[in-house]
Every structure is written in structure tokens, then in C-alpha cells.
DSSP file (Angstrom, degrees, kcal/mol; ACC not computed):
  #  RESIDUE AA STRUCTURE BP1 BP2  ACC     N-H-->O    O-->H-N    N-H-->O    O-->H-N    TCO  KAPPA ALPHA  PHI   PSI    X-CA   Y-CA   Z-CA
    1    1 A M              0   0    0      0, 0.0     2,-0.0     0, 0.0     0, 0.0   0.000 360.0 360.0 360.0 125.7   21.0    7.9    6.1
    2    2 A P        -     0   0    0      0, 0.0     2,-0.3     0, 0.0     3,-0.0  -0.359 360.0-110.9 -69.5 148.1   20.2    7.3    2.4
    3    3 A V        -     0   0    0      1,-0.1     2,-0.2    -2,-0.0    40,-0.1  -0.622  33.0-114.5 -78.5 131.6   17.5    4.7    1.6
    4    4 A A        -     0   0    0     -2,-0.3     2,-0.4    38,-0.1    43,-0.2  -0.461  31.4-125.1 -66.4 135.2   18.9    1.5    0.0
    5    5 A K        -     0   0    0     -2,-0.2     2,-0.6    42,-0.0    -1,-0.1  -0.666  13.1-139.2 -86.5 136.8   17.7    1.2   -3.6
    6    6 A L        -     0   0    0     -2,-0.4     2,-0.2     4,-0.0    36,-0.0  -0.840  22.9-157.5 -94.1 122.6   16.0   -2.0   -4.5
    7    7 A T     >  -     0   0    0     -2,-0.6     4,-2.1     1,-0.1     5,-0.2  -0.493  31.0-108.7 -96.8 167.6   17.0   -3.2   -8.0
    8    8 A I  H  > S+     0   0    0      1,-0.2     4,-2.5     2,-0.2     5,-0.2   0.890 122.4  55.1 -59.2 -39.7   15.3   -5.5  -10.5
    9    9 A D  H  > S+     0   0    0      2,-0.2     4,-2.4     1,-0.2    -1,-0.2   0.892 105.0  52.7 -62.0 -39.3   17.9   -8.1   -9.7
   10   10 A D  H  > S+     0   0    0      2,-0.2     4,-2.5     1,-0.2    -1,-0.2   0.934 110.5  47.3 -59.9 -45.9   17.1   -7.8   -6.0
   11   11 A L  H  X S+     0   0    0     -4,-2.1     4,-2.7     1,-0.2    -2,-0.2   0.895 111.1  51.2 -63.4 -40.3   13.4   -8.4   -6.7
   12   12 A K  H  X S+     0   0    0     -4,-2.5     4,-2.7     2,-0.2    -1,-0.2   0.902 110.7  48.9 -63.5 -40.8   14.3  -11.4   -9.0
   13   13 A K  H  X S+     0   0    0     -4,-2.4     4,-2.5     2,-0.2    -2,-0.2   0.918 112.2  48.2 -64.7 -43.6   16.4  -12.9   -6.2
   14   14 A I  H  X S+     0   0    0     -4,-2.5     4,-2.7     2,-0.2    -2,-0.2   0.930 113.0  48.4 -61.8 -45.3   13.6  -12.4   -3.7
   15   15 A K  H  X S+     0   0    0     -4,-2.7     4,-2.7     1,-0.2     5,-0.2   0.925 112.2  48.3 -61.5 -45.6   11.1  -14.0   -6.0
   16   16 A A  H  X S+     0   0    0     -4,-2.7     4,-2.4     1,-0.2    -1,-0.2   0.910 113.1  48.0 -62.1 -42.7   13.3  -17.0   -6.8
   17   17 A K  H  X S+     0   0    0     -4,-2.5     4,-2.8     2,-0.2    -1,-0.2   0.916 112.3  48.8 -64.8 -43.2   14.0  -17.5   -3.1
   18   18 A V  H  X S+     0   0    0     -4,-2.7     4,-2.7     2,-0.2    -2,-0.2   0.933 112.7  47.3 -62.9 -46.3   10.3  -17.3   -2.2
   19   19 A H  H  X S+     0   0    0     -4,-2.7     4,-2.3     2,-0.2    -1,-0.2   0.907 113.3  49.1 -62.4 -41.4    9.3  -19.8   -5.0
   20   20 A K  H  X S+     0   0    0     -4,-2.4     4,-2.2    -5,-0.2    -2,-0.2   0.936 113.6  45.9 -62.5 -47.3   12.1  -22.2   -4.0
   21   21 A E  H  X S+     0   0    0     -4,-2.8     4,-2.1     1,-0.2    -2,-0.2   0.895 112.2  51.1 -64.9 -39.7   11.1  -22.0   -0.3
   22   22 A M  H  X S+     0   0    0     -4,-2.7     4,-0.8     1,-0.2    -1,-0.2   0.915 112.1  46.0 -65.1 -41.8    7.4  -22.4   -1.1
   23   23 A S  H  < S+     0   0    0     -4,-2.3     3,-0.3     1,-0.2    -1,-0.2   0.880 115.0  47.4 -70.2 -35.7    8.0  -25.5   -3.3
   24   24 A L  H  < S+     0   0    0     -4,-2.2    -1,-0.2     1,-0.2    -2,-0.2   0.838 120.8  36.7 -70.7 -32.6   10.3  -27.1   -0.7
   25   25 A R  H >< S+     0   0    0     -4,-2.1     3,-2.1    -5,-0.2     4,-0.4   0.370  77.7 136.5-106.6   4.7    8.0  -26.4    2.2
   26   26 A D  T 3< S+     0   0    0     -4,-0.8    -3,-0.0    -3,-0.3    -4,-0.0  -0.329  80.2  12.3 -55.5 123.5    4.6  -27.0    0.6
   27   27 A G  T 3  S+     0   0    0     -2,-0.1    -1,-0.3     2,-0.0    -2,-0.1   0.066 123.6  61.3  98.6 -24.9    2.6  -29.0    3.0
   28   28 A D    <   +     0   0    0     -3,-2.1     2,-0.3    35,-0.1    -2,-0.2   0.099  68.2 129.6-123.2  25.1    4.8  -28.7    6.1
   29   29 A R        +     0   0    0     -4,-0.4    36,-0.2     1,-0.2     3,-0.1  -0.609  27.5 176.8 -78.2 136.6    4.8  -24.9    6.6
   30   30 A R        +     0   0    0     34,-3.3    57,-2.7    -2,-0.3     2,-0.4   0.683  69.0  29.0-104.6 -30.5    4.0  -23.8   10.1
   31   31 A V  E     -aB  65  86A   0     33,-2.2    35,-2.6    55,-0.2     2,-0.5  -0.993  57.3-163.7-137.5 138.3    4.4  -20.1    9.6
   32   32 A K  E     -aB  66  85A   0     53,-2.6    53,-3.0    -2,-0.4     2,-0.5  -0.991  11.5-167.4-118.7 128.2    3.9  -17.7    6.6
   33   33 A I  E     -aB  67  84A   0     33,-2.8    35,-2.8    -2,-0.5     2,-0.5  -0.970   2.0-163.0-118.2 124.9    5.5  -14.3    6.9
   34   34 A T  E     -aB  68  83A   0     49,-2.8    49,-2.6    -2,-0.5     2,-0.6  -0.928   4.5-160.5-109.6 123.4    4.6  -11.5    4.4
   35   35 A V  E     -aB  69  82A   0     33,-2.4    35,-1.3    -2,-0.5     2,-0.7  -0.916  21.8-134.3 -99.7 118.4    6.8   -8.5    4.1
   36   36 A H  E     +a   70   0A   0     45,-2.2    45,-0.5    -2,-0.6    35,-0.2  -0.626  29.2 177.3 -78.5 114.2    4.7   -5.7    2.5
   37   37 A M        +     0   0    0     33,-3.5    35,-0.2    -2,-0.7    34,-0.1  -0.299  20.2 140.0-123.1  47.6    6.9   -4.3   -0.2
   38   38 A G  S  > S-     0   0    0     33,-0.3     4,-2.7     1,-0.1     5,-0.2  -0.267  74.9 -89.8 -70.4 175.0    5.0   -1.7   -2.1
   39   39 A T  H  > S+     0   0    0      1,-0.2     4,-2.4     2,-0.2     5,-0.1   0.864 131.0  52.9 -59.7 -34.4    7.0    1.5   -3.0
   40   40 A C  H  > S+     0   0    0      2,-0.2     4,-1.2     1,-0.2    -1,-0.2   0.905 110.5  47.0 -67.2 -40.2    6.0    3.0    0.3
   41   41 A G  H  >>S+     0   0    0      2,-0.2     5,-2.5     1,-0.2     4,-0.6   0.918 112.5  48.8 -65.6 -44.5    7.2    0.0    2.3
   42   42 A I  H ><5S+     0   0    0     -4,-2.7     3,-1.2     1,-0.2     5,-0.4   0.922 110.2  51.5 -62.0 -44.2   10.5   -0.1    0.4
   43   43 A A  H 3<5S+     0   0    0     -4,-2.4    -1,-0.2     1,-0.3    -2,-0.2   0.791 110.0  51.1 -62.9 -27.2   11.0    3.6    0.9
   44   44 A S  H 3<5S-     0   0    0     -4,-1.2    -1,-0.3    -3,-0.2    -2,-0.2   0.503 132.6 -85.1 -90.1  -5.2   10.4    3.0    4.7
   45   45 A G  T <X5S+     0   0    0     -3,-1.2     4,-1.8    -4,-0.6     3,-0.3   0.615  78.9 139.5 116.1  15.7   13.0    0.2    4.9
   46   46 A A  H  ><S+     0   0    0     -5,-2.5     4,-2.9     1,-0.2    -4,-0.2   0.823  73.1  59.2 -62.4 -31.1   11.1   -3.0    4.0
   47   47 A K  H  > S+     0   0    0     -5,-0.4     4,-2.8     2,-0.2    -1,-0.2   0.930 107.1  45.9 -64.1 -43.6   14.2   -4.3    2.0
   48   48 A E  H  > S+     0   0    0     -3,-0.3     4,-2.3     2,-0.2    -1,-0.2   0.879 112.5  51.4 -64.8 -37.7   16.3   -4.2    5.2
   49   49 A V  H  X S+     0   0    0     -4,-1.8     4,-2.5     2,-0.2    -2,-0.2   0.930 111.8  47.2 -63.1 -45.7   13.5   -5.9    7.1
   50   50 A M  H  X S+     0   0    0     -4,-2.9     4,-2.7     2,-0.2     5,-0.2   0.933 111.3  50.5 -61.7 -47.5   13.3   -8.6    4.5
   51   51 A D  H  X S+     0   0    0     -4,-2.8     4,-2.0     1,-0.2    -1,-0.2   0.911 112.1  47.8 -57.4 -43.8   17.1   -9.1    4.4
   52   52 A T  H  X S+     0   0    0     -4,-2.3     4,-2.5     2,-0.2    -1,-0.2   0.921 111.2  50.7 -63.5 -45.4   17.1   -9.4    8.2
   53   53 A L  H  X S+     0   0    0     -4,-2.5     4,-2.5     1,-0.2    -2,-0.2   0.930 110.1  48.9 -59.0 -47.8   14.2  -11.9    8.2
   54   54 A L  H  X S+     0   0    0     -4,-2.7     4,-2.1     1,-0.2    -1,-0.2   0.883 111.7  50.0 -62.5 -38.2   15.9  -14.1    5.6
   55   55 A Q  H  X S+     0   0    0     -4,-2.0     4,-2.8    -5,-0.2    -1,-0.2   0.916 110.6  49.4 -64.3 -43.2   19.1  -14.1    7.6
   56   56 A E  H  X S+     0   0    0     -4,-2.5     4,-2.4     2,-0.2    -2,-0.2   0.901 110.7  49.7 -64.4 -41.3   17.3  -15.0   10.8
   57   57 A I  H  X>S+     0   0    0     -4,-2.5     5,-1.9     2,-0.2     4,-1.2   0.929 113.5  46.2 -62.2 -45.4   15.5  -17.9    9.1
   58   58 A E  H  <5S+     0   0    0     -4,-2.1     3,-0.4    -5,-0.2    -2,-0.2   0.929 113.0  48.8 -63.9 -45.8   18.8  -19.2    7.7
   59   59 A T  H  <5S+     0   0    0     -4,-2.8    -1,-0.2     1,-0.2    -2,-0.2   0.894 115.6  44.1 -60.8 -41.4   20.6  -18.8   11.0
   60   60 A A  H  <5S-     0   0    0     -4,-2.4    -1,-0.2    -5,-0.2    -2,-0.2   0.645 102.9-132.1 -78.8 -15.3   17.8  -20.6   12.9
   61   61 A G  T  <5 +     0   0    0     -4,-1.2     2,-1.3    -3,-0.4    -3,-0.2   0.871  37.6 177.9  63.9  36.0   17.5  -23.3   10.2
   62   62 A A    > < +     0   0    0     -5,-1.9     3,-0.8    -6,-0.2    -1,-0.2  -0.596  11.8 172.2 -79.0  95.6   13.7  -22.8   10.3
   63   63 A N  T 3  S+     0   0    0     -2,-1.3    -1,-0.2     1,-0.2   -35,-0.1   0.569  71.7  60.7 -80.3  -9.9   12.5  -25.2    7.6
   64   64 A D  T 3  S+     0   0    0    -35,-0.1   -34,-3.3    -3,-0.1   -33,-2.2   0.175  85.8  90.6-105.3  17.3    8.8  -24.6    8.4
   65   65 A V  E <   -a   31   0A   0     -3,-0.8     2,-0.4   -35,-0.2   -33,-0.2  -0.954  53.4-168.8-116.8 129.6    8.7  -20.9    7.7
   66   66 A V  E     -a   32   0A   0    -35,-2.6   -33,-2.8    -2,-0.5     2,-0.4  -0.938   8.6-150.4-116.8 142.5    7.9  -19.5    4.3
   67   67 A V  E     +a   33   0A   0     -2,-0.4     2,-0.3   -35,-0.2   -33,-0.2  -0.921  18.5 172.2-113.7 134.9    8.4  -15.8    3.3
   68   68 A T  E     -a   34   0A   0    -35,-2.8   -33,-2.4    -2,-0.4     2,-0.3  -0.840  18.9-139.2-129.6 170.5    6.2  -14.0    0.8
   69   69 A T  E     -a   35   0A   0     -2,-0.3     2,-0.3   -35,-0.2   -33,-0.2  -0.886  16.9-179.6-125.2 160.9    5.9  -10.4   -0.4
   70   70 A S  E     -a   36   0A   0    -35,-1.3   -33,-3.5    -2,-0.3     3,-0.1  -0.929  26.7-105.6-147.3 172.8    3.0   -8.2   -1.2
   71   71 A G        -     0   0    0     -2,-0.3   -33,-0.3     1,-0.2     2,-0.1   0.030  64.8 -42.1 -84.0-161.2    2.3   -4.7   -2.4
   72   72 A C        -     0   0    0    -35,-0.2    -1,-0.2     1,-0.1   -35,-0.1  -0.388  37.2-158.2 -69.3 140.2    0.9   -1.8   -0.4
   73   73 A M        -     0   0    0     -3,-0.1    -1,-0.1    -2,-0.1    -2,-0.0   0.457  52.2-103.1 -93.0  -4.5   -2.0   -2.4    2.0
   74   74 A G  S    S+     0   0    0      1,-0.0     3,-0.2     2,-0.0     2,-0.2   0.533  98.8 105.5  93.2   7.2   -3.0    1.2    1.9
   75   75 A L    >   +     0   0    0      1,-0.2     3,-2.3     2,-0.1     4,-0.3  -0.436  35.2 156.0-114.7  56.0   -1.4    2.0    5.3
   76   76 A C  G >   +     0   0    0      1,-0.3     3,-1.3     2,-0.2    -1,-0.2   0.800  67.6  59.9 -55.9 -34.7    1.6    3.8    4.0
   77   77 A S  G 3  S+     0   0    0      1,-0.2    -1,-0.3    -3,-0.2    -2,-0.1   0.620 104.5  51.8 -72.2 -10.2    2.1    5.8    7.2
   78   78 A R  G <  S+     0   0    0     -3,-2.3    18,-2.9    17,-0.1    19,-0.3   0.375  94.0 165.0-104.9   2.0    2.6    2.6    9.2
   79   79 A E    <   +     0   0    0     -3,-1.3     2,-0.1    -4,-0.3    16,-0.1  -0.225  43.2  56.8 -69.1 158.0    5.2    1.0    6.9
   80   80 A P  S    S-     0   0    0      0, 0.0    17,-2.5     0, 0.0     2,-0.4   0.561  76.9-176.9 -69.3 141.5    7.2   -1.2    6.9
   81   81 A L        -     0   0    0    -45,-0.5   -45,-2.2    14,-0.2     2,-0.4  -0.867  10.9-173.7-111.3 143.6    4.5   -3.7    7.6
   82   82 A V  E     -BC  35  94A   0     12,-2.0    12,-3.7    -2,-0.4     2,-0.5  -1.000   9.8-154.6-136.5 133.7    4.9   -7.4    8.2
   83   83 A T  E     -BC  34  93A   0    -49,-2.6   -49,-2.8    -2,-0.4     2,-0.5  -0.941   6.3-162.8-110.3 129.3    2.2  -10.0    8.6
   84   84 A V  E     -BC  33  92A   0      8,-2.9     8,-2.4    -2,-0.5     2,-0.6  -0.953   5.8-173.7-112.5 122.4    2.9  -13.2   10.6
   85   85 A E  E     -B   32   0A   0    -53,-3.0   -53,-2.6    -2,-0.5     2,-0.4  -0.934   1.1-171.8-120.1 108.1    0.5  -16.1   10.0
   86   86 A V  E >   -B   31   0A   0     -2,-0.6     3,-2.1     4,-0.3   -55,-0.2  -0.818  41.3 -93.7 -95.2 136.5    1.0  -19.2   12.3
   87   87 A I  T 3  S+     0   0    0    -57,-2.7     3,-0.1    -2,-0.4    -1,-0.1  -0.208 109.7   8.2 -52.0 134.4   -1.1  -22.2   11.4
   88   88 A N  T 3  S+     0   0    0      1,-0.2     2,-0.3    -3,-0.0    -1,-0.3   0.633 113.2  98.0  66.2  18.1   -4.4  -22.3   13.3
   89   89 A K  S <  S-     0   0    0     -3,-2.1    -1,-0.2     3,-0.0     3,-0.1  -0.919  82.6 -97.0-127.9 157.9   -3.8  -18.8   14.8
   90   90 A E        -     0   0    0     -2,-0.3    -4,-0.3     1,-0.1    -6,-0.1  -0.478  48.4-101.0 -71.4 144.0   -5.1  -15.4   13.7
   91   91 A P        -     0   0    0      0, 0.0    33,-3.0     0, 0.0     2,-0.5  -0.333  33.1-148.5 -63.4 146.7   -2.8  -13.4   11.5
   92   92 A I  E     -CD  84 123A   0     -8,-2.4    -8,-2.9    31,-0.2     2,-0.6  -0.981   3.3-154.7-120.2 126.6   -0.8  -10.6   13.2
   93   93 A K  E     -CD  83 122A   0     29,-2.9    28,-3.5    -2,-0.5    29,-1.4  -0.898  10.0-160.0-103.6 122.5    0.1   -7.4   11.4
   94   94 A Y  E     -CD  82 120A   0    -12,-3.7   -12,-2.0    -2,-0.6     2,-0.2  -0.812   7.5-156.2-102.2 142.2    3.2   -5.6   12.7
   95   95 A E        +     0   0    0     24,-2.6   -16,-0.2    -2,-0.4   -14,-0.2  -0.729  63.9  20.1-116.3 164.4    3.8   -1.9   12.0
   96   96 A Y  S    S-     0   0    0    -18,-2.9    -1,-0.2    -2,-0.2   -15,-0.2   0.855  81.7-177.3  49.8  43.5    6.8    0.4   11.8
   97   97 A M        +     0   0    0    -17,-2.5    -1,-0.1   -19,-0.3   -48,-0.1  -0.353  13.4 171.1 -74.0 151.5    9.2   -2.6   11.5
   98   98 A N     >  -     0   0    0    -49,-0.1     4,-2.7   -50,-0.1     5,-0.2  -0.883  51.9 -85.8-144.5 173.9   13.0   -2.3   11.3
   99   99 A P  H  > S+     0   0    0      0, 0.0     4,-2.3     0, 0.0     5,-0.2   0.890 126.7  48.4 -55.9 -41.7   15.7   -4.9   11.4
  100  100 A N  H  > S+     0   0    0      2,-0.2     4,-2.1     1,-0.2     5,-0.1   0.923 113.4  46.3 -65.6 -43.1   15.8   -5.1   15.2
  101  101 A K  H  > S+     0   0    0      1,-0.2     4,-3.0     2,-0.2     5,-0.2   0.892 111.1  53.8 -64.5 -38.1   12.1   -5.4   15.6
  102  102 A M  H  X S+     0   0    0     -4,-2.7     4,-2.7     2,-0.2    -2,-0.2   0.914 107.6  50.1 -63.4 -42.2   12.1   -8.1   12.9
  103  103 A R  H  X S+     0   0    0     -4,-2.3     4,-2.7    -5,-0.2     5,-0.2   0.926 113.1  46.8 -59.2 -44.6   14.7  -10.1   14.8
  104  104 A Q  H  X>S+     0   0    0     -4,-2.1     4,-3.0     2,-0.2     5,-0.5   0.924 112.7  48.2 -65.4 -45.2   12.6   -9.8   17.9
  105  105 A V  I  X>S+     0   0    0     -4,-3.0     5,-1.9     3,-0.2     4,-1.7   0.918 114.0  47.9 -61.4 -43.1    9.4  -10.8   16.2
  106  106 A F  I  <>S+     0   0    0     -4,-2.7     5,-2.1    -5,-0.2     6,-0.2   0.957 118.1  39.2 -63.3 -49.9   11.1  -13.7   14.5
  107  107 A K  I  <5S+     0   0    0     -4,-2.7     5,-0.4    -5,-0.2    -2,-0.2   0.922 128.1  30.5 -68.0 -44.4   12.7  -15.0   17.7
  108  108 A K  I  <5S+     0   0    0     -4,-3.0     6,-2.7    -5,-0.2     4,-0.3   0.929 131.8  26.4 -85.0 -47.2    9.8  -14.4   20.1
  109  109 A H  I  X<S+     0   0    0     -4,-1.7     4,-1.6    -5,-0.5    -3,-0.2   0.962 127.8  36.7 -82.8 -55.3    6.7  -14.7   17.9
  110  110 A V  I  4<S+     0   0    0     -5,-1.9    -3,-0.2     1,-0.2    -4,-0.1   0.932 130.6  28.6 -68.0 -46.5    7.7  -17.1   15.1
  111  111 A L  T  4<S+     0   0    0     -5,-2.1    -3,-0.2    -6,-0.2    -1,-0.2   0.839 135.9  25.5 -85.0 -33.4   10.0  -19.4   17.2
  112  112 A E  T  4 S-     0   0    0     -5,-0.4    -3,-0.2    -4,-0.3    -2,-0.2   0.533  96.9-121.4-112.3  -8.1    8.4  -19.1   20.6
  113  113 A G     <  +     0   0    0     -4,-1.6     2,-0.8     1,-0.2    -4,-0.3   0.607  64.9 135.7  82.1  11.1    4.8  -18.2   19.9
  114  114 A E        -     0   0    0     -6,-2.7    -1,-0.2    -7,-0.1    -2,-0.1  -0.830  51.1-137.5-100.8 105.9    4.8  -14.9   21.9
  115  115 A I        -     0   0    0     -2,-0.8     2,-1.5    -6,-0.1   -10,-0.0  -0.357  14.2-130.2 -60.8 135.6    3.1  -12.1   20.0
  116  116 A Q    >   -     0   0    0      1,-0.2     3,-2.1     2,-0.1     4,-0.4  -0.627  28.2-174.6 -91.7  78.8    5.1   -8.9   20.3
  117  117 A T  G >  S+     0   0    0     -2,-1.5     3,-1.5     1,-0.3    -1,-0.2   0.755  72.2  64.9 -49.6 -40.0    2.2   -6.7   21.3
  118  118 A P  G 3  S+     0   0    0      0, 0.0    -1,-0.3     0, 0.0    -2,-0.1   0.777 108.9  41.7 -59.8 -22.8    4.1   -3.3   21.3
  119  119 A F  G <  S+     0   0    0     -3,-2.1   -24,-2.6   -18,-0.1     2,-0.3   0.442  88.2 119.0-100.8  -1.0    4.6   -3.6   17.5
  120  120 A V  E <   +D   94   0A   0     -3,-1.5   -26,-0.3    -4,-0.4     3,-0.1  -0.495  31.5 174.7 -76.9 128.8    1.1   -5.0   16.6
  121  121 A L  E    S-     0   0A   0    -28,-3.5     2,-0.3     1,-0.4   -27,-0.2   0.828  70.4 -12.0 -89.3 -46.3   -1.1   -2.9   14.3
  122  122 A A  E     -D   93   0A   0    -29,-1.4   -29,-2.9     2,-0.0     2,-0.4  -0.993  53.3-141.4-155.4 155.3   -3.9   -5.4   14.0
  123  123 A K  E     +D   92   0A   0     -2,-0.3   -31,-0.2   -31,-0.2     2,-0.1  -0.944  65.8  22.0-117.9 144.2   -4.9   -9.0   14.7
  124  124 A G  S    S-     0   0    0    -33,-3.0     2,-0.3    -2,-0.4   -31,-0.1  -0.300  91.8 -55.9  95.7 179.8   -7.0  -11.1   12.4
  125  125 A S        -     0   0    0      2,-0.2    -2,-0.1     1,-0.1   -35,-0.0  -0.721  27.5-141.1-100.9 146.7   -7.8  -11.0    8.7
  126  126 A E  S    S+     0   0    0     -2,-0.3     2,-0.5     2,-0.1    -1,-0.1   0.545  81.5  91.6 -81.1  -5.1   -9.2   -8.1    6.8
  127  127 A I        -     0   0    0      2,-0.0     2,-0.3     0, 0.0    -2,-0.2  -0.793  69.0-149.2 -91.9 124.8  -11.3  -10.5    4.8
  128  128 A T              0   0    0     -2,-0.5    -2,-0.1     1,-0.1     0, 0.0  -0.670 360.0 360.0 -92.5 150.8  -14.8  -11.2    6.2
  129  129 A K              0   0    0     -2,-0.3    -1,-0.1     0, 0.0    -2,-0.0   0.388 360.0 360.0-109.7 360.0  -16.5  -14.5    5.7
């Protein structure tokens, strides 16, 4: 199956949507989801994961969820990667994501609070204090 190409227009649309959502939800966000979209992530299917996530948020009417993107974390062999940060909880990094796993993570973790352990790469932040 050929990999879908991400165009400059796709990136502009994602950026515009993220900025719009961040400004609308500033202050009342409950969850931040980061889809890691470096070239390795995109080549592994991060665009499809992002598209699925945005569809799930829209379908659920989840006004307290913001989506962001980032570049490569340096774990190219584990892509696509998604980080879910629920307020007052440790961040969870999910590995080898695909649209079906993203749907499950969104429904079970984001909406119901149940971490999807089989897909977890790491818990917590890589930044030490």
C-alpha cells in the first residue's frame, strides 16, 4: 500500500486547525494530544493517525481536547508516536500507532481515562526537574 503524501497545504490546514483549537480552548483544555510528525512519523502513517484523531474529536464533540504536532523524538523505529497528556496525570507515549489504535486510545484513554497499556512506550516526561 503506497504511503499517502503530506503536502504543504495539508500542513497548513493542520497548523490552522491546531491554532484555532488552541485559541478556542485556552484555559479549559483537559487533554493535549501530540502526534509526532517528523518525516519518519509521516512515512510510518502519522498523517492517517492525525486524520483519524481529528475525526474522532469532531464526532465526539470533545471541546476540551487540543491536538498539537511535533517533530521526531528520535525513536524512528517506534513511529507513529502519539503523546496523550491529561491534566494532573503523567504523559503517556503510545508507539506503533495506526488509525484503529488511535480510535481505541481516544475512546478509552482520552474519554474514559483508561490507559491502553498494550500500546504504551513510556509513561512520564523525558524532562527532569
